[in-house]
Every structure is written in structure tokens, then in C-alpha cells.
RODO-2510 file (C-alpha; in nm, 4 decimals, decimal comma):
residues 286
     n   res          X          Y          Z
     1     m     0,0023    -0,0007    -0,0073
     2     f     0,2799     0,2372     0,0870
     3     p     0,4757     0,1957    -0,2433
     4     s     0,1528     0,2310    -0,4477
     5     f     0,1150     0,5725    -0,2827
     6     r     0,4655     0,6984    -0,3358
     7     l     0,4630     0,6383    -0,7230
     8     p     0,1990     0,8973    -0,7924
     9     v     0,3664     1,1398    -0,5654
    10     v     0,6922     1,0971    -0,7505
    11     l     0,5241     1,1498    -1,0793
    12     l     0,3401     1,4483    -0,9536
    13     l     0,6662     1,6050    -0,8318
    14     s     0,8246     1,5373    -1,1668
    15     v     0,5327     1,7033    -1,3535
    16     l     0,5451     2,0037    -1,1131
    17     a     0,9189     2,0359    -1,1704
    18     s     0,8745     2,0300    -1,5408
    19     v     0,6047     2,2980    -1,5359
    20     a     0,8153     2,5193    -1,3109
    21     h     1,1091     2,4821    -1,5527
    22     a     0,8983     2,5687    -1,8553
    23     a     0,7514     2,8603    -1,6702
    24     g     1,0969     2,9920    -1,5920
    25     a     1,2305     2,9620    -1,9465
    26     p     1,2290     3,2757    -2,1566
    27     k     1,0261     3,2956    -2,4746
    28     p     1,2286     3,2502    -2,7809
    29     l     1,3180     3,5576    -2,9830
    30     k     1,0668     3,6262    -3,2583
    31     v     1,2570     3,7269    -3,5595
    32     l     1,1250     3,8661    -3,8935
    33     l     1,3433     3,7707    -4,2003
    34     i     1,2721     3,9921    -4,5032
    35     t     1,3801     3,8489    -4,8381
    36     g     1,3105     3,9002    -5,2064
    37     g     1,4138     4,0980    -5,5123
    38     c     1,6917     4,0843    -5,7633
    39     c     1,9870     3,8658    -5,8139
    40     h     1,9779     3,5975    -5,5354
    41     d     1,8220     3,2640    -5,4735
    42     y     1,5993     3,3888    -5,1902
    43     e     1,3568     3,1038    -5,2258
    44     k     1,6147     2,8712    -5,0946
    45     q     1,8188     3,1083    -4,8896
    46     k     1,5222     3,2158    -4,6630
    47     d     1,4844     2,8528    -4,5565
    48     i     1,8570     2,8012    -4,5157
    49     l     1,8745     3,0995    -4,2828
    50     k     1,5675     2,9981    -4,0763
    51     a     1,6864     2,6492    -4,0298
    52     g     2,0452     2,7582    -3,9487
    53     l     1,9451     3,0259    -3,6936
    54     e     1,6861     2,8175    -3,5242
    55     k     1,9421     2,5340    -3,4899
    56     r     2,1924     2,7630    -3,3209
    57     a     1,9787     2,9728    -3,0922
    58     r     1,6440     3,0014    -2,9183
    59     v     1,4744     3,1912    -3,1892
    60     v     1,1724     3,1544    -3,4164
    61     v     1,2180     3,2947    -3,7633
    62     e     0,9139     3,4081    -3,9681
    63     h     0,9199     3,5198    -4,3243
    64     m     0,8285     3,8293    -4,5097
    65     h     0,9070     3,7004    -4,8597
    66     t     0,8209     3,7890    -5,2129
    67     p     0,9202     3,5766    -5,5156
    68     d     0,9497     3,8988    -5,7127
    69     k     1,2909     3,9168    -5,8691
    70     t     1,3073     4,2754    -5,9779
    71     v     1,4961     4,5632    -5,8095
    72     k     1,1591     4,6879    -5,6776
    73     p     1,0218     4,3888    -5,4895
    74     p     0,6608     4,4571    -5,3548
    75     l     0,7417     4,4092    -4,9894
    76     a     0,4886     4,4832    -4,7137
    77     c     0,7470     4,6829    -4,5191
    78     l     0,7463     4,9481    -4,7784
    79     t     0,3859     5,0611    -4,7183
    80     n     0,3286     4,9478    -4,3583
    81     p     0,5459     5,1283    -4,1062
    82     d     0,4136     4,8935    -3,8347
    83     y     0,5335     4,5756    -4,0222
    84     a     0,7598     4,4713    -3,7298
    85     a     0,5087     4,4941    -3,4505
    86     g     0,5382     4,1880    -3,2265
    87     y     0,8975     4,1034    -3,3354
    88     d     1,2128     4,1273    -3,1338
    89     l     1,4324     4,1680    -3,4274
    90     v     1,4300     4,2197    -3,8043
    91     i     1,6708     4,0699    -4,0563
    92     h     1,7003     4,2712    -4,3800
    93     d     1,8185     4,0417    -4,6564
    94     e     1,6223     4,2004    -4,9415
    95     c     1,7700     4,3294    -5,2615
    96     a     1,5634     4,6408    -5,3484
    97     a     1,8250     4,8551    -5,5343
    98     g     1,5486     5,0337    -5,7420
    99     i     1,3441     5,1577    -5,4479
   100     d     1,4606     5,5136    -5,3911
   101     d     1,1433     5,6898    -5,2638
   102     p     1,2428     5,8390    -4,9312
   103     a     0,8898     5,8055    -4,7960
   104     l     0,8916     5,4350    -4,8516
   105     v     1,2410     5,4031    -4,6952
   106     q     1,1174     5,5910    -4,3911
   107     n     0,8434     5,3211    -4,3536
   108     v     1,1144     5,0527    -4,3606
   109     l     1,3207     5,2412    -4,0961
   110     k     1,0378     5,3288    -3,8553
   111     p     1,0598     5,0116    -3,6375
   112     h     1,4329     5,0688    -3,5998
   113     r     1,3968     5,4361    -3,5154
   114     d     1,1561     5,3088    -3,2487
   115     g     1,4277     5,0784    -3,1030
   116     i     1,3804     4,7345    -3,2736
   117     p     1,7234     4,5913    -3,3491
   118     a     1,8298     4,4658    -3,6878
   119     v     2,0590     4,2336    -3,8814
   120     v     2,1532     4,3535    -4,2322
   121     l     2,2876     4,1006    -4,4785
   122     h     2,4569     4,1296    -4,8178
   123     c     2,2294     4,3173    -5,0681
   124     a     2,0536     4,5111    -4,7934
   125     m     2,3596     4,7312    -4,8278
   126     h     2,2647     4,8125    -5,1891
   127     s     1,8963     4,8712    -5,1260
   128     y     1,6967     5,1808    -5,0625
   129     r     1,9574     5,4313    -5,1945
   130     v     1,7563     5,7567    -5,2297
   131     v     2,0112     5,9559    -5,4265
   132     p     2,1385     5,8862    -5,7746
   133     d     2,4953     5,9714    -5,6754
   134     f     2,5159     5,7015    -5,4100
   135     a     2,8757     5,6221    -5,5130
   136     r     2,9741     5,9565    -5,3709
   137     p     3,0148     5,9767    -4,9863
   138     q     2,6902     6,0985    -4,8186
   139     a     2,7422     6,2857    -4,5024
   140     p     2,5922     6,1170    -4,2034
   141     g     2,2557     6,2806    -4,1188
   142     s     2,2109     6,4203    -4,4658
   143     p     1,9058     6,3235    -4,6801
   144     g     2,1179     6,1121    -4,9082
   145     a     2,2414     5,9049    -4,6122
   146     l     1,8991     5,8073    -4,5007
   147     w     1,9552     5,4215    -4,5346
   148     f     2,3366     5,4477    -4,4743
   149     d     2,2832     5,6030    -4,1363
   150     f     2,0881     5,2881    -4,0423
   151     l     2,3383     5,0485    -4,1873
   152     g     2,6447     5,2259    -4,0331
   153     l     2,8375     5,1755    -4,3625
   154     q     2,8041     5,3053    -4,7230
   155     s     2,8672     5,0791    -5,0179
   156     s     2,8071     5,1356    -5,3913
   157     r     2,9368     4,8323    -5,5800
   158     h     3,0820     4,4823    -5,5472
   159     g     3,3776     4,3037    -5,6994
   160     p     3,3813     3,9839    -5,9097
   161     k     3,2579     3,6493    -5,7784
   162     e     3,5882     3,5312    -5,6473
   163     p     3,7015     3,4027    -5,3082
   164     v     3,7195     3,6475    -5,0200
   165     t     3,9596     3,5950    -4,7340
   166     i     3,8010     3,7077    -4,4037
   167     r     4,0157     3,8361    -4,1199
   168     f     3,8630     3,9271    -3,7880
   169     t     4,0252     4,2674    -3,6927
   170     d     3,8462     4,3035    -3,3604
   171     t     3,8545     3,9876    -3,1541
   172     s     3,7497     4,1334    -2,8254
   173     h     3,3959     4,2005    -2,9326
   174     p     3,1379     3,9389    -2,8065
   175     i     3,0344     3,8589    -3,1746
   176     t     3,3851     3,7675    -3,2851
   177     k     3,5397     3,6261    -2,9568
   178     g     3,7067     3,2945    -3,0408
   179     l     3,6039     3,2953    -3,4087
   180     q     3,8631     3,2199    -3,6802
   181     g     3,8755     3,3722    -4,0255
   182     w     3,8321     3,1769    -4,3445
   183     t     3,8441     3,1983    -4,7184
   184     t     3,5054     3,1701    -4,8943
   185     g     3,4286     3,0131    -5,2251
   186     p     3,3009     3,2470    -5,4964
   187     e     3,1692     3,5529    -5,3229
   188     e     3,1178     3,9254    -5,3794
   189     l     3,3405     4,1808    -5,1921
   190     y     3,1422     4,4987    -5,1305
   191     n     3,3397     4,8184    -5,1347
   192     n     3,3322     5,0856    -4,8628
   193     v     3,2542     5,4218    -5,0166
   194     q     3,4156     5,6090    -4,7254
   195     a     3,5871     5,5300    -4,4009
   196     p     3,3391     5,3536    -4,1773
   197     k     3,4570     5,5579    -3,8770
   198     v     3,2513     5,8504    -4,0154
   199     y     2,9593     5,6848    -3,8456
   200     p     3,0314     5,7499    -3,4745
   201     t     2,8929     5,4203    -3,3466
   202     h     3,0330     5,1958    -3,6208
   203     r     3,2581     4,9282    -3,4954
   204     s     3,4427     4,7319    -3,7628
   205     l     3,4818     4,3530    -3,6797
   206     a     3,6272     4,1960    -3,9946
   207     t     3,7740     4,2798    -4,3326
   208     g     3,7642     4,0909    -4,6508
   209     h     4,0468     4,0604    -4,9074
   210     q     3,9952     3,9675    -5,2654
   211     t     4,2433     3,9435    -5,5600
   212     v     4,0852     4,0794    -5,8761
   213     t     4,2065     4,0172    -6,2358
   214     s     4,1294     4,2685    -6,4940
   215     k     4,0293     4,1973    -6,8506
   216     a     4,3890     4,2763    -6,9407
   217     g     4,5151     4,0131    -6,6995
   218     k     4,6441     4,2525    -6,4403
   219     k     4,5934     4,1469    -6,0738
   220     s     4,5158     4,3873    -5,7939
   221     d     4,4100     4,3507    -5,4361
   222     e     4,0899     4,4825    -5,2852
   223     e     4,0022     4,5072    -4,9195
   224     a     3,6954     4,6322    -4,7278
   225     v     3,5132     4,5978    -4,4004
   226     v     3,2747     4,3039    -4,4304
   227     v     3,1426     4,2606    -4,0737
   228     w     3,0549     4,5341    -3,8269
   229     a     2,8260     4,6390    -3,5315
   230     h     2,6489     4,9638    -3,5185
   231     e     2,3828     5,1574    -3,3203
   232     y     2,1028     5,3523    -3,4950
   233     g     1,8657     5,6288    -3,4037
   234     p     1,7532     5,8056    -3,0854
   235     k     1,6931     5,4786    -2,9109
   236     k     2,0314     5,3364    -3,0167
   237     a     1,8898     5,0221    -3,1730
   238     r     2,1656     4,7705    -3,2289
   239     v     2,2476     4,6795    -3,5849
   240     f     2,4756     4,3901    -3,6861
   241     g     2,5905     4,3850    -4,0457
   242     t     2,7793     4,1657    -4,2936
   243     t     2,8089     4,2016    -4,6765
   244     l     2,8775     3,8248    -4,7114
   245     g     2,6169     3,5865    -4,8308
   246     h     2,5649     3,6015    -5,2037
   247     f     2,5410     3,2287    -5,3052
   248     n     2,3576     2,9468    -5,1320
   249     e     2,6918     2,7818    -5,0578
   250     a     2,8019     3,0913    -4,8736
   251     v     2,4820     3,1198    -4,6697
   252     e     2,4768     2,7602    -4,5666
   253     d     2,8425     2,7643    -4,4599
   254     p     2,8429     2,6893    -4,0818
   255     r     3,0981     2,9547    -4,0163
   256     f     2,8620     3,2164    -4,1828
   257     l     2,5559     3,0930    -3,9862
   258     d     2,7633     3,0921    -3,6672
   259     l     2,8587     3,4533    -3,7271
   260     v     2,5095     3,5715    -3,8157
   261     t     2,3642     3,3947    -3,5092
   262     r     2,6083     3,5696    -3,2769
   263     g     2,5314     3,9103    -3,4486
   264     l     2,1542     3,8452    -3,4048
   265     l     2,1967     3,7616    -3,0327
   266     w     2,4112     4,0642    -2,9758
   267     a     2,1733     4,2982    -3,1517
   268     a     1,8832     4,1532    -2,9394
   269     g     2,0943     4,1929    -2,6136
   270     k     2,1192     3,8131    -2,5733
   271     l     2,4886     3,7482    -2,6270
   272     g     2,7133     3,7289    -2,3294
   273     p     3,0683     3,8950    -2,3174
   274     d     3,2162     3,5452    -2,3751
   275     g     3,0342     3,5150    -2,7138
   276     k     2,7890     3,2620    -2,5854
   277     p     2,4144     3,3073    -2,5642
   278     v     2,2871     3,4338    -2,2334
   279     a     2,0876     3,1821    -2,0159
   280     g     1,7817     3,0614    -2,1867
   281     y     1,8805     3,1637    -2,5446
   282     a     2,1098     2,8731    -2,6432
   283     a     1,9555     2,6303    -2,8877
   284     a     1,7647     2,3368    -2,7351
   285     k     1,9618     2,0168    -2,7533
   286     p     1,8176     1,7626    -2,9887
***
């Protein structure tokens, strides 16, 4: 009789402990991933990113995606300034180089002015350029720097699809602590139009080096910042950026996904000084 009474008590205590643990666990970060537009395989890359990030951290990634492959993709963020309501962070991975209406860009920026952090990947750098002479340095705070002020870096072009050697130049930052550089497969090296330090809160984390061969066969070396951290707007929303990630092979590279995961957690305030997720935001073990 006694043993038959103890078993339900043990089970009850186990259930109560499980409930208490679940109640104490933080909610996963809710992330909006924006993809679509010209020149990239977003149909596959959106799923590669979702799977890779959710595998590495306690996040739930939802899509704002359009299959449109023009430079003016019809994304909801262009006309709805409240598109990020309910999300903890937005990843901009769209390629919208033909959208230059400042009013539309202001809609895209509103959540970040209001304090929602961001991750900006690859062609987000070449989107929403509101002046035709975007290859000329735009002074921070000027109308032409509308999108660049958010990014924390200005770029106007990229090099050929050749390997890029990545070197972490700031290894003390939580995003880069303990990470090792690598050489990519075919990739695009984005230029820096002006010194990144013109943006006061920009912090360069890695550079990329690429050897370029001209049509005449002459070789030259190009180098640019390819990974950085930044703060934007009156509420100092954190922004993590990298210009890497053109081909599917680059996006699914575990080193790229590790880097972006760290940048995401840092931007959301969930990365410890040791480069590891704070308690509750590491990925659940399978």
C-alpha cells in the first residue's frame, strides 16, 4: 500500500518540476526575415537562414518574402510602417536597389527608429539608396544618407565572384570572440565608399580581401570591411551587418551561420561577453 502511494507522488513532483522549469524559461526571440528581389536565390536562402538560426539559438524565424525578382520587390514593409510589430528583431536580406522613394524608406526604417534591433545581410547594403549619386560619400545625417545612417556603412558596388579571405580585426567583441577567419568560395566583396569611422557608433569587426584580375590580366588587391556592429537612431537600436552571403553555398556555410547567429543575439541583447548566448537563449539540445 505504501509503495503504491509513493509512485503517484513521485510522478506529481516530476510534473510540477517540469512545469516550473517551462514557466521559468524565456520565450524564444521572434525574428522577422525579409527576403526577395533581384539577383539572389532567396527562395532557398530564406529557408537556409531560418533552419540555421533556429538550430543555433532559441529563436523563431518568420518570413516576409516575395518571389518577385526585380529591383523593386513589393514588400509589405514599404507601405506599412508597423510591419515589425510583435517582433524582437528584423533581418533585412532583401535586394531592393531600385526603390529610392524616401517616404517608402522611412516606412522601412520606422521600427528601427523606435528601437527594434536589426541584422543587415549582403544586398541590404545596396537597397533603398535615395540619391542617384550614391557612389559619392553621403554625409551622415544628410538626406542622401537616409539608409546608410541605419546601416552604419556605405557601399556602392561589389567586385567579381571570387574567393574572399576574411580576417577578424576586432577579436575582443562578443560577436567575434574565439572565431577564426576563413576563405570563402566564390563571393562578392562589397566596397566601402568612405571610411566607416565617419559613423560614430560603427565598430568594424572583420575585413575581406579579394584578388581581382582585370580583362587585361592585371591582378590587384581589394580590401573592405565586411562585418561590423552599429547603433542607430535616438533609441540606439543595435544593428549587426555583414556584406557576405551571395550564393547558397556561402549562406549555408556553418561559419557564416555561426557569425550571423552571434550578431543576431548581440543585436537583441542576448549575447554574453564570452560570445555565448545568455541563459535561456542557447538552442535546445536535440
